[in-house]
Kinemage of the C-alpha trace (Angstrom):
@kinemage 1
@onewidth
@group {chain A} dominant
@subgroup {mainchain}
@vectorlist {calphas} color= white
{ca met a 1} P 55.084 -23.757 -13.216
{ca pro a 2} L 53.412 -21.007 -15.122
{ca lys a 3} L 51.482 -22.006 -18.141
{ca asn a 4} L 53.257 -19.476 -20.533
{ca ser a 5} L 56.866 -20.721 -19.840
{ca ala a 6} L 59.555 -19.741 -22.263
{ca val a 7} L 61.529 -23.068 -21.443
{ca thr a 8} L 59.475 -25.837 -23.217
{ca pro a 9} L 60.465 -29.467 -22.237
{ca ser a 10} L 62.466 -31.098 -25.179
{ca trp a 11} L 62.482 -34.688 -24.034
{ca thr a 12} L 62.345 -37.351 -26.569
{ca thr a 13} L 59.933 -39.478 -25.067
{ca ser a 14} L 57.146 -36.903 -25.315
{ca ser a 15} L 54.481 -38.231 -27.250
{ca phe a 16} L 52.243 -35.496 -27.509
{ca gly a 17} L 49.142 -37.465 -27.771
{ca his a 18} L 50.748 -40.303 -29.907
{ca pro a 19} L 52.035 -43.772 -28.795
{ca ala a 20} L 55.395 -43.143 -27.118
{ca glu a 21} L 58.409 -44.709 -29.225
{ca trp a 22} L 61.662 -45.577 -27.374
{ca leu a 23} L 64.839 -44.913 -28.780
{ca ser a 24} L 67.757 -47.458 -28.380
{ca ser a 25} L 69.815 -44.987 -26.449
{ca glu a 26} L 67.233 -44.636 -23.977
{ca arg a 27} L 66.631 -48.191 -23.478
{ca ser a 28} L 70.321 -48.725 -22.879
{ca glu a 29} L 70.808 -45.650 -20.646
{ca leu a 30} L 67.788 -47.006 -18.715
{ca ser a 31} L 69.089 -50.416 -18.339
{ca ala a 32} L 72.405 -49.093 -17.211
{ca his a 33} L 70.840 -46.915 -14.772
{ca leu a 34} L 68.698 -49.934 -13.211
{ca ala a 35} L 71.799 -51.999 -13.050
{ca his a 36} L 73.928 -49.360 -11.193
{ca cys a 37} L 71.092 -48.484 -8.541
{ca gly a 38} L 70.650 -52.509 -8.227
{ca glu a 39} L 74.218 -52.626 -7.488
{ca gln a 40} L 74.040 -50.000 -4.714
{ca arg a 41} L 71.082 -51.500 -3.198
{ca arg a 42} L 72.380 -55.321 -2.932
{ca pro a 43} L 74.037 -54.938 0.560
{ca leu a 44} L 71.074 -53.212 1.971
{ca his a 45} L 68.646 -55.781 0.442
{ca val a 46} L 70.708 -58.654 1.917
{ca leu a 47} L 70.387 -56.822 5.118
{ca arg a 48} L 66.700 -56.500 4.905
{ca ser a 49} L 65.953 -60.136 3.729
{ca gly a 50} L 67.904 -61.425 6.623
{ca ala a 51} L 65.904 -59.310 9.080
{ca asp a 52} L 62.834 -60.247 7.510
{ca arg a 53} L 63.811 -64.099 7.917
{ca leu a 54} L 64.727 -63.698 11.315
{ca gln a 55} L 61.238 -61.882 12.303
{ca gly a 56} L 59.536 -64.570 10.497
{ca met a 57} L 61.155 -67.097 12.378
{ca met a 58} L 60.734 -65.178 15.684
{ca val a 59} L 56.925 -64.579 14.980
{ca ser a 60} L 56.370 -68.265 14.524
{ca arg a 61} L 57.821 -68.932 17.818
{ca val a 62} L 56.564 -66.111 19.798
{ca val a 63} L 55.486 -68.396 22.999
{ca thr a 64} L 58.849 -70.501 22.922
{ca ser a 65} L 60.907 -67.397 22.693
{ca ala a 66} L 59.216 -65.931 25.625
{ca val a 67} L 59.447 -68.936 27.650
{ca val a 68} L 63.409 -69.531 26.851
{ca leu a 69} L 63.952 -65.600 27.562
{ca gly a 70} L 62.027 -66.076 30.920
{ca phe a 71} L 64.374 -69.089 31.799
{ca leu a 72} L 67.383 -67.060 30.880
{ca ile a 73} L 66.330 -64.040 32.842
{ca gly a 74} L 64.923 -66.030 35.758
{ca gly a 75} L 68.392 -68.230 35.750
{ca ser a 76} L 70.641 -65.363 35.712
{ca trp a 77} L 68.510 -63.506 38.684
{ca leu a 78} L 68.634 -66.747 40.841
{ca ala a 79} L 72.568 -67.140 40.021
{ca leu a 80} L 73.190 -63.767 41.503
């Protein structure tokens, strides 16, 4: 963006070197936005936490899982 822009920002949160002050309308808009984003992410968050839980369970039982998988594959191969 060029330094001599004709369009200057007119944000209410601009502090120009002073401590920033929050307007109550800005707080309520931010709260509503965060609530809306949280509602949209909820299904994905549930899916991800379930996948993380499954991965944690499998990692802690790598050897057992490999042995059981080997028995299942070996048993199905012998059954053919």
